[in-house]
N, C-alpha and C positions, 0 to 999 in steps of 0.2 A: 704301580697298581697291579696286583696279581689276581687273576680270576680264581674263584673258589673251587672250580672244578679240578685244579691241579694241586690242591692243598689237602694234606692228610693231617688230622689233628691227633696228637698223642699227648694226653694230659694237657699241660700248658704250652706244649711245643707245637709249632706248625712245620710240617715236613713237606717238601716239594716232591711230588711223585715223578716229575720229569724235568729236564733242563728248561730253564726259563727262556722265553723268547724276548726279543727286543720290543715287542709291542707293549704300549702302556694300557691298553684296553679301556681307553677313555674316549668318549665321543666329544670332539671339540665343539665348542659353542659356534653355531652357525654353519656346521658342516652339512646340515640338511637344508635349512632355509633361514633367512635373516629378516630382520625388520625391513619392510618395504618390498619384499619379494611378492610376486603374484603366484599364489598357489592354485587358484581356480579361475580360469578366464570366464568372462561373462558369457552366458549361454551354455555352460557346462551342465550336463545332466548329472544330478546328484545321485550317484549310485553308492554302493557300500564303500568303495575305495575313496571316493571323493568326500564322503562323510567323515572318514578317518582323518583326511588331511585337514578338513575344516576344524575338527575338534582338536587336532594336534596344534593348531595355531591359537588355541585357547579362545575359540569363538563359540559361545553358547548358542548364538542365533546367526543365521545368514539370510540375506534377502533372496527369495526365490520367486519365480513365476509359478502360480498354481496350475494344476492340470486343467485344461479346458474341458468343460462339461458338454457332453454330446448326447442328444436324443435322436433316436432312429425311428422313422415312420416307414413301415413296409406296406405298400399299397397293392391291391389286386384282389378281385372277387374270388379268384381261384386258389388263394393261399390258405393253407391250413397249418396248424401247429404240428411240428414233426411228432410222429407217433399216432396221429389221428387221421391223416389223409387217406390211409387204406380203408377206413371205415366211412369215408365221405366221397362218394362217386362225383367225379368232375373237379376234384381239387388236387393240388400238388403240395408236397411239403414246402413250407417257407424256410429256405435255407440261407438266403443272402444276408439277412440281418445279423445272424450269428457270426458270419465271417467278418462283417463290417464292425461289429462290436469288438471282436478280437483284434482287428487291425487298429482300431481306435486305441485300445489299451496298449498294444505293442508299440505304438508311436508316441505314447505319453499322454493320451487323453483319458478321460473318465466317461465311459458309456453309462449313462444314468437310467436308461430304460428303453424298451422297444414297444411300439404300439402298432398293431396290424389293423389296416383300414380297408374296408370294402370301397369299391369305386362309386361312391355316392357323394356328390359334391357338397351337400349341406353338412353331412357328418364329417367330411374331410376338412371343411373350413373350421368347424368347431375344434377339431383335433389340432389343426395348425395353430390356432390361437392359444391353445393350451401348451403346445410343444415349445413355443418360443419363450415361455416363462422360465426364468432361472437357469438358462443354459447359454453357452457361447456359440453353439453350432447345432443346427438340425440337419440330419442327413435323411433324404427321402429316397427310397428305392422303388423303381417301377413308375409307370404312369408318365414317362417323360417323352413318349413318342407323339404321334399325331392322331391317335384314335379318338373316337367320340367320347370315351370314358376315361381319357388320360388327363387327370386333374392335378398332377403333381405341382405344376407351377400355379395354376389358377386358384388352388386352394389357399395360396398365400396373398393373392391380389387384394382382398379386403383389408389386409394388414399393411398395405403399402409396399409390396415387394418391388425392389429395384434390382434388375438383372445386370450382372457384369458380363456374362456371356450365356448363350442359350444352346450352343452345341459346339463340338470340336471336330475338326477334320482328322479323325483318328479311327483306327480299326483294331480291336472292337471298342465300343464306347462312344460312338458319335453323339448320342442324345444327352450326354452329361452337361450339367449346367450349374451356375453359381450365382447367387444373389444375396441380398441383405434385407432383413426386416428390422428397422430400427438399428440396434447395436448387434443383432444376432445374424450370423451368417447362415445361409441355407444352401446346401449342395444337393442337387438331384443326380442320382446314379441310375443307370439302366436296370431293368428288372432281371435280365438274363444274368445268371451267376458269374460266368466268366467275364462278361463285359463289366459288371459291377465291380468285381475284384481287381481287374486290370486298371480301371479308371480310378478306383480307390487307392491302389498302390502308387499310381502316377501323380494324382492330384490331391486326394484327401490326405495322404501321409504327410506331404510337405505343408499342407494347410495346418494340420494339427501341430507339426513341429514349430511353425511360425507363431501360432497361438500360445505355445508353451515357452516362448522366448528364445528358441533356437533358430539358427540360420536354416531356412527351408532347403537350401542347396545340400545340406548334409544328408538328405534322404535320397539324393540321386548320385550314386556312385557307379557310373558306367565304366565297364572294363572290357578290354578286348578278349574274346574267346575264339577258339577254332571250331569250325563246324565239323560235326561228324557225318553229316548228310547234306545233300544239296538243297537249296531253297529256290523256288520259282521266282520270277520277276514280280516286283510289288506293284500294286495299283496306284491310284491317284491320292489315296489317303495314307498318312503316316501310320504304319502298322506295328503291332507288338506281338511277336510270335511266342507262344508259350513253349518252354524247352526245359530239359533236365540236364544237369551236369553229370557226365559219366566219370567212371573211376580214372580214366586216363586223362582227364582234364578237358576233353572236348565236350561240345554241347550238342544234344540231339533234340530237335523239335518233337513235341508230343504228337501222337498220331491224330487226335481229334481236336481240330482248331475251332470247332463250332462255338458260338458265343454262349450256348446253353450247356456245354459239356461241363460235368462236375467231377467225374472220375478222372478225366485228363487234367482237370484243374488241380486235383490233389497230387498228381504226379509231377507237376511243373514246379521248379524252383528258380527259374530265370525267365526274364522277358528279353527277347531279342528285338532290337530296334531296326525297323526297315523304313527308310525315308521314302517320300513319294516318288514313284517311278524308278525305284532302285532296280538295277538289272539282276538277273538270276545269279546265284552264288553257287559255286561248287564245293564239295566236301574238301576240307583243308584250308578254305579261305577264312579270313578273320571277320568277326562281326561284333558289334557293340552289345553288351548284355548288362542287365540290372538284376540284382537279387530280388526275387519275387516273394 
């Protein structure tokens, strides 16, 4: 078998433009895969390359998990739609739901909509009843603390909310909670932006992965990095320090570790894990980090 690229036609004659190689230029049957081979393991995310492999196996259809449907409820009297807060004294732009929706999409879920709720129990209960219809997961931001107008959990109580946990010994993000209403999961995240995004990365991302048929452990790839600056001793709660990866491969904690910081949140691309009562660390020491 000769490839066309080395053949020149002159009338009815075929001339070879260069010496022929010993290659036959024939792909042997089964050189790529054979009957019985596993091309895609269960739990594989179907991206462009995986779709090619499935089609190459002459499969018109494959069985897949559908993307979990997620509705977001953002609670707080002080919240205003971005672009309007400057015109409404006493309000702040509602930013958290946009980040949560993006994270949901990033990890394989489908964000089906966001509703902003004032801290009024009756209205919140009606919104909760509507939110659980036709979705797999409801994410509530804010209202998870102990204030008189924090109704994030109680708004679901008339629906028979069953809590799995109501807080986690972590920093930031202690008020995070998880429950179930019928077949619908409900996760409550703190209202502070950094706390919400840290807890979402650590707890919501694996939950979405599991609901979409993947191993939730695939969302936790902790790797050792070298500190570019020292870190003080850690307190009693497991803590997650926001940091950025430097050009030399070391990691630098961002300057503002406040749970409400949003400029620093945009700068951080790693979470550094500190176990309870960890001692102080010097620059040059190793620390466990997760892509943020």
